[in-house]
C-alpha positions as CSV (number, residue, x, y, z in Angstrom):
1,X,0.1,0.2,-0.1
2,X,1.2,3.5,-0.9
3,X,2.0,5.9,1.8
4,X,-0.6,8.0,2.9
5,X,0.3,11.7,2.6
6,X,-2.3,13.5,2.4
7,X,-6.5,14.1,3.2
8,X,-9.1,15.5,2.4
9,X,-13.1,15.1,2.8
10,X,-13.2,14.1,-1.0
11,X,-11.4,13.5,-3.8
12,X,-12.7,14.3,-7.4
13,X,-11.1,12.1,-9.9
14,X,-11.7,14.7,-13.6
15,X,-11.2,18.6,-14.0
16,X,-13.2,18.8,-17.0
17,X,-16.8,20.9,-16.6
18,X,-19.0,18.3,-14.5
19,X,-15.9,17.5,-12.2
20,X,-15.4,21.4,-11.7
21,X,-19.3,22.3,-10.7
22,X,-18.9,19.5,-8.6
23,X,-16.0,20.9,-6.8
24,X,-18.1,24.5,-7.0
25,X,-21.4,22.7,-5.6
26,X,-19.8,21.4,-2.7
27,X,-17.6,24.3,-1.8
28,X,-21.0,26.4,-1.4
29,X,-22.1,23.7,0.7
30,X,-19.8,23.9,3.2
31,X,-17.0,21.5,2.0
32,X,-13.6,22.7,2.4
33,X,-10.4,21.5,0.9
34,X,-12.0,19.2,-1.9
35,X,-9.0,17.7,-3.9
36,X,-9.5,18.1,-7.9
37,X,-7.1,15.7,-9.5
38,X,-6.6,16.2,-13.7
39,X,-3.7,14.3,-15.4
40,X,-4.0,17.1,-18.3
41,X,-1.9,20.6,-17.8
42,X,-5.5,22.3,-16.8
43,X,-9.3,22.1,-16.8
44,X,-11.3,21.2,-19.0
45,X,-8.1,19.9,-21.8
46,X,-9.5,16.9,-22.4
47,X,-13.6,16.6,-24.0
48,X,-15.3,19.6,-22.3
49,X,-12.8,21.8,-24.9
50,X,-14.0,19.6,-28.0
51,X,-17.8,20.5,-27.3
52,X,-19.6,21.8,-29.6
53,X,-21.2,24.0,-26.7
54,X,-25.2,23.6,-27.2
55,X,-27.2,23.8,-24.1
56,X,-30.9,22.5,-24.9
57,X,-33.8,20.7,-22.7
58,X,-36.3,19.5,-26.0
59,X,-35.1,15.8,-24.7
60,X,-37.3,12.7,-25.5
61,X,-36.4,11.7,-21.2
62,X,-38.2,13.6,-18.9
63,X,-35.3,13.1,-16.3
64,X,-33.1,15.1,-19.2
65,X,-35.8,18.0,-19.1
66,X,-35.3,18.2,-15.8
67,X,-31.5,18.7,-15.7
68,X,-31.3,20.9,-18.6
69,X,-33.6,23.3,-17.1
70,X,-32.1,23.3,-14.0
71,X,-28.9,24.1,-15.9
72,X,-30.7,26.6,-17.4
73,X,-31.4,28.3,-14.6
74,X,-28.1,28.0,-13.6
75,X,-26.1,29.7,-16.8
76,X,-28.9,32.3,-16.6
77,X,-27.0,34.2,-13.6
78,X,-23.4,32.3,-14.3
79,X,-22.1,36.0,-15.1
80,X,-22.9,37.3,-12.1
81,X,-22.8,34.4,-9.7
82,X,-19.1,33.8,-11.1
83,X,-17.9,36.6,-11.7
84,X,-17.4,36.2,-15.1
85,X,-18.4,38.1,-18.5
86,X,-21.5,36.5,-20.9
87,X,-20.9,32.9,-20.8
88,X,-24.2,31.4,-22.4
89,X,-26.4,32.7,-25.0
90,X,-30.0,32.4,-25.5
91,X,-30.4,31.4,-29.2
92,X,-32.7,28.7,-28.9
93,X,-32.3,25.3,-30.6
94,X,-34.3,24.5,-33.8
95,X,-35.4,20.7,-34.4
96,X,-35.9,20.0,-38.0
97,X,-38.1,17.1,-38.9
98,X,-38.9,15.7,-42.2
99,X,-40.1,11.9,-41.2
100,X,-43.2,11.2,-40.5
101,X,-42.7,9.1,-37.6
102,X,-40.1,11.7,-36.2
103,X,-42.3,14.6,-36.8
104,X,-45.0,12.8,-34.9
105,X,-42.4,11.8,-31.8
106,X,-41.4,15.2,-31.8
107,X,-45.1,16.4,-31.1
108,X,-45.7,14.7,-27.9
109,X,-42.4,15.6,-26.7
110,X,-42.9,18.7,-27.4
111,X,-46.4,18.5,-25.5
112,X,-44.6,16.6,-22.2
113,X,-41.9,19.2,-22.6
114,X,-44.3,22.4,-21.9
115,X,-46.2,20.3,-18.9
116,X,-42.8,20.4,-17.6
117,X,-42.5,24.0,-18.0
118,X,-41.0,24.8,-20.9
119,X,-41.9,27.0,-23.7
120,X,-41.3,25.1,-26.7
121,X,-43.2,25.8,-29.9
122,X,-44.3,23.5,-32.4
123,X,-43.7,25.3,-36.3
124,X,-44.4,24.9,-39.8
125,X,-41.8,24.6,-42.4
126,X,-42.7,28.0,-43.1
127,X,-42.2,29.4,-39.7
128,X,-39.0,27.2,-39.2
129,X,-37.9,29.4,-42.7
130,X,-39.1,32.9,-41.1
131,X,-37.0,31.9,-37.9
132,X,-33.8,31.2,-40.1
133,X,-34.4,32.6,-43.8
134,X,-31.3,30.7,-44.9
135,X,-33.0,27.1,-44.9
136,X,-34.6,24.9,-47.4
137,X,-37.4,23.7,-45.8
138,X,-38.7,21.5,-49.2
139,X,-38.7,18.6,-47.5
140,X,-39.6,19.6,-43.9
141,X,-43.1,18.5,-42.2
142,X,-42.5,20.7,-38.8
143,X,-40.0,21.8,-36.5
144,X,-39.8,22.5,-33.0
145,X,-38.4,26.0,-31.2
146,X,-37.3,26.7,-27.4
147,X,-36.1,30.2,-27.1
148,X,-34.9,28.7,-23.6
149,X,-32.0,26.5,-25.5
150,X,-28.6,28.2,-26.4
151,X,-25.2,28.3,-26.4
152,X,-22.3,28.4,-23.6
153,X,-18.6,28.7,-23.9
154,X,-17.0,25.4,-22.6
155,X,-13.7,27.0,-21.6
156,X,-15.0,30.1,-20.0
157,X,-17.7,27.7,-18.3
158,X,-15.2,25.3,-16.7
159,X,-12.6,28.2,-15.8
160,X,-15.3,29.9,-13.7
161,X,-16.2,27.0,-11.9
162,X,-12.6,26.4,-11.3
163,X,-11.7,30.0,-9.9
164,X,-14.9,30.0,-7.9
165,X,-13.8,26.5,-6.0
166,X,-10.5,27.5,-5.3
167,X,-11.8,30.8,-3.4
168,X,-14.4,28.0,-1.6
169,X,-11.4,26.1,-0.7
170,X,-11.0,23.5,-3.4
171,X,-7.2,22.2,-4.1
172,X,-6.9,21.6,-8.1
173,X,-3.7,19.6,-8.9
174,X,-3.1,19.4,-12.9
175,X,-0.4,16.7,-14.4
176,X,-1.6,14.7,-11.3
177,X,-3.5,11.7,-12.6
178,X,-5.4,9.3,-10.6
179,X,-3.2,5.9,-10.7
180,X,-5.9,3.5,-8.1
181,X,-9.0,3.6,-5.1
182,X,-7.6,2.4,-1.8
183,X,-10.0,-0.1,-0.7
184,X,-11.1,-1.2,2.8
185,X,-13.7,-4.1,2.0
186,X,-16.1,-2.3,-0.2
187,X,-15.3,1.0,1.1
188,X,-13.6,3.4,-1.0
189,X,-10.3,5.2,1.7
190,X,-8.8,6.9,-0.7
191,X,-7.1,7.7,-3.9
192,X,-3.6,6.8,-5.0
193,X,-1.4,9.3,-7.1
194,X,2.4,9.2,-8.1
195,X,2.6,11.6,-4.7
196,X,1.3,8.8,-2.5
197,X,-2.3,8.4,-1.2
198,X,-5.0,11.1,-0.6
199,X,-7.5,9.5,2.1
200,X,-10.6,10.5,2.1
201,X,-14.4,10.0,2.7
202,X,-16.0,10.4,-0.7
203,X,-14.6,9.8,-4.5
204,X,-16.0,11.6,-7.3
205,X,-15.4,9.8,-11.0
206,X,-15.6,12.4,-12.9
207,X,-13.3,10.9,-15.6
208,X,-15.4,12.0,-18.5
209,X,-14.2,9.3,-21.6
210,X,-12.0,7.3,-19.3
211,X,-14.4,6.8,-16.7
212,X,-14.9,2.8,-16.9
213,X,-11.2,2.9,-16.3
214,X,-11.4,4.3,-12.7
215,X,-14.8,2.4,-12.1
216,X,-12.6,-1.0,-12.8
217,X,-10.3,0.5,-10.0
218,X,-13.0,-0.1,-7.1
219,X,-14.7,-3.5,-9.7
220,X,-16.9,-2.0,-10.8
221,X,-18.5,-2.5,-14.4
222,X,-19.4,1.1,-15.7
223,X,-20.7,0.7,-19.0
224,X,-19.3,3.7,-20.5
225,X,-17.2,3.9,-23.6
226,X,-15.6,7.0,-25.4
227,X,-16.4,7.4,-29.0
228,X,-14.8,9.8,-31.6
229,X,-17.5,12.6,-32.7
230,X,-16.2,15.7,-34.6
231,X,-16.8,19.1,-35.3
232,X,-15.7,21.5,-38.6
233,X,-15.9,24.8,-39.1
234,X,-16.6,27.3,-41.9
235,X,-14.8,31.0,-42.8
236,X,-17.2,33.7,-42.2
237,X,-20.9,33.8,-43.4
238,X,-23.5,36.7,-44.3
239,X,-26.2,35.0,-42.4
240,X,-24.5,33.6,-39.3
241,X,-25.6,36.6,-37.3
242,X,-25.5,36.8,-33.0
243,X,-29.0,35.5,-32.8
244,X,-29.1,32.5,-35.2
245,X,-30.4,29.5,-33.1
246,X,-28.7,26.2,-33.1
247,X,-30.4,24.1,-36.3
248,X,-30.2,20.3,-36.4
249,X,-31.6,18.7,-39.0
250,X,-32.8,15.2,-37.3
251,X,-33.7,13.5,-41.0
252,X,-29.7,13.6,-41.3
253,X,-28.3,14.5,-38.1
254,X,-27.0,17.1,-39.3
255,X,-26.3,20.5,-36.4
256,X,-25.0,24.0,-37.1
257,X,-24.4,26.8,-35.1
258,X,-22.7,29.8,-35.2
259,X,-18.6,30.0,-34.5
260,X,-16.8,33.1,-34.7
261,X,-18.6,34.7,-37.2
262,X,-18.6,31.1,-39.1
263,X,-21.0,28.0,-39.0
264,X,-19.8,25.0,-37.0
265,X,-20.7,21.8,-38.7
266,X,-21.0,18.5,-37.1
267,X,-22.6,14.9,-38.1
268,X,-22.0,11.5,-35.8
269,X,-20.5,9.0,-37.7
270,X,-22.5,5.6,-37.1
271,X,-19.8,3.3,-38.2
272,X,-17.4,5.0,-35.7
273,X,-15.5,2.4,-33.0
274,X,-14.9,3.2,-29.6
275,X,-11.7,4.3,-29.0
276,X,-9.6,7.2,-27.8
277,X,-8.2,8.7,-31.1
278,X,-9.0,12.6,-31.2
279,X,-7.4,12.9,-34.6
280,X,-9.3,14.6,-37.5
281,X,-10.9,12.1,-40.3
282,X,-11.3,14.5,-43.1
283,X,-12.5,11.6,-45.1
284,X,-16.0,12.9,-42.9
285,X,-16.0,16.1,-44.3
286,X,-18.2,15.6,-47.4
287,X,-20.3,13.5,-45.4
288,X,-20.7,16.4,-43.0
289,X,-21.2,18.9,-45.5
290,X,-23.7,17.4,-47.8
291,X,-26.5,17.3,-45.9
292,X,-25.1,20.4,-44.2
293,X,-25.7,22.4,-47.4
294,X,-28.7,20.6,-48.7
295,X,-30.2,22.2,-45.7
296,X,-28.4,25.7,-46.0
297,X,-27.7,26.0,-49.7
298,X,-25.7,29.6,-48.8
299,X,-22.9,26.8,-47.3
300,X,-22.2,25.8,-50.8
301,X,-19.8,28.7,-50.9
302,X,-18.2,28.7,-47.2
303,X,-14.6,28.0,-46.9
304,X,-13.9,24.8,-44.3
305,X,-11.5,26.9,-42.2
306,X,-10.5,24.1,-39.3
307,X,-11.8,21.2,-37.8
308,X,-11.3,19.0,-34.4
309,X,-12.4,15.9,-32.7
310,X,-13.6,15.1,-29.2
311,X,-14.8,11.7,-27.1
312,X,-18.0,11.8,-26.3
313,X,-18.5,9.6,-23.4
314,X,-21.8,7.0,-24.4
315,X,-23.9,4.7,-22.1
316,X,-26.2,1.8,-24.0
317,X,-29.0,4.3,-23.0
318,X,-27.6,7.6,-24.2
319,X,-28.3,8.7,-20.3
320,X,-25.9,9.6,-18.2
321,X,-24.9,7.2,-14.5
322,X,-25.5,9.5,-11.6
323,X,-24.7,8.2,-8.3
324,X,-23.3,5.7,-5.4
325,X,-22.8,1.8,-7.1
326,X,-24.5,-0.6,-5.1
327,X,-21.6,-2.4,-4.5
328,X,-19.2,-0.1,-3.4
329,X,-19.4,3.1,-0.4
330,X,-17.7,6.1,-0.7
331,X,-17.5,6.1,-4.6
332,X,-19.7,8.3,-6.4
333,X,-20.1,8.6,-10.4
334,X,-21.3,11.4,-12.6
335,X,-20.6,10.0,-16.0
336,X,-21.9,8.7,-19.5
337,X,-23.4,12.0,-20.3
338,X,-23.7,10.7,-24.2
339,X,-22.3,14.7,-25.5
340,X,-24.9,16.2,-23.2
341,X,-22.1,16.9,-20.6
342,X,-21.6,20.4,-20.7
343,X,-25.5,21.4,-20.9
344,X,-25.9,19.0,-17.7
345,X,-22.4,20.2,-15.4
346,X,-24.4,23.2,-13.4
347,X,-27.3,20.6,-12.3
348,X,-25.0,17.6,-12.1
349,X,-22.5,19.6,-9.9
350,X,-25.5,20.9,-7.5
351,X,-27.2,17.3,-7.3
352,X,-23.9,15.4,-6.8
353,X,-22.8,17.6,-4.0
354,X,-26.2,17.7,-2.3
355,X,-26.4,13.9,-2.6
356,X,-22.7,14.2,-0.8
357,X,-23.4,16.5,1.9
358,X,-26.8,16.2,2.6
359,X,-27.7,12.3,2.4
360,X,-29.9,13.2,-1.0
361,X,-30.4,14.8,-4.3
362,X,-33.3,17.5,-4.6
363,X,-34.3,15.4,-8.1
364,X,-35.1,12.3,-8.0
365,X,-32.0,10.5,-10.0
366,X,-33.7,7.1,-9.7
367,X,-33.9,6.7,-13.4
368,X,-30.0,6.9,-13.9
369,X,-28.7,4.6,-11.1
370,X,-25.9,2.1,-12.7
371,X,-28.6,-0.9,-11.7
372,X,-30.7,0.4,-14.3
373,X,-28.5,-1.6,-16.6
374,X,-28.9,-5.4,-14.9
375,X,-32.2,-4.5,-14.5
376,X,-33.0,-4.1,-18.1
377,X,-35.0,-0.4,-17.2
378,X,-33.2,1.7,-19.5
379,X,-35.2,3.3,-21.8
380,X,-33.4,5.0,-24.3
381,X,-32.9,9.0,-24.7
382,X,-34.0,9.5,-28.0
383,X,-32.4,13.0,-29.0
384,X,-29.0,12.7,-29.0
385,X,-27.2,14.3,-32.1
């Protein structure tokens, strides 16, 4: 066993948006001295830095709607609460539906979302084009739009959480990866690092795409796999104004939003195998550009300015795993957000901190427990892009 060199009330593994938000909310609840371990040289250097930055509440699962609405409330006051510049821009999300079954499903979802207090509007194709004039809506049956949705800067959000968490006593250790867990029976008692063991009463796994490996240190089977996703950006285009909504074409899967005066384009590759490769596969560019140009013909003249690839931490049902695993005490999971980490970070930060400090979160997270997979109770989130 490694020599003990330090103690902490809580150790968080991972300083991306999720881990940093948890550290901040622990500080708000009076926990001083939480340690955040991060193998990268700065916070959010991993998957958070590659996120597209969308924040939406238009989900098929009520729990995801609740998490988004809580996060949106946090983001709406983020600049004031954190003392930062603006980081959240409520430009809305516009979903375009061209398949009859999908359009019917989105109309049912909109009713559910409105019943939860969300301002979701169902639009005709013509109304969608009025909202975004460059759209070609010839094959669109209808659309949904929520003005409360929007875009955030993942880097600024994460740095804001780190600064405020530090002010509340959190200790961020960069270039300091966790190397294992210390256990006494089935209780986690500490985290091993190259410098020794940090003894603690609670450990939070916020390791993003590496979460399954961290869970295995405690003998926990966590079904989280890293999947590469790409974003391509264009040079400046005239129609990319500051109020342009995020546009998601559910028929093709392509999504796009304003980015530095141009457009960010993304599309999932269904053939992408699990893995940690974050190099850019330029062979995908044509597969992304073709449906984007079909939906917004003006993009045909736009030059591609850059690209990057990041990792979605995916679960079989595209829902997160949040809370303690049943077989291990002292371990908390905050993993598997399937591309929704940045948008749900404020809510998850609050709820996990409440769970650790108060013994329960203020929102029922039963449907996100790890046991659901063994119990075969895992209805999938349908609105994953």
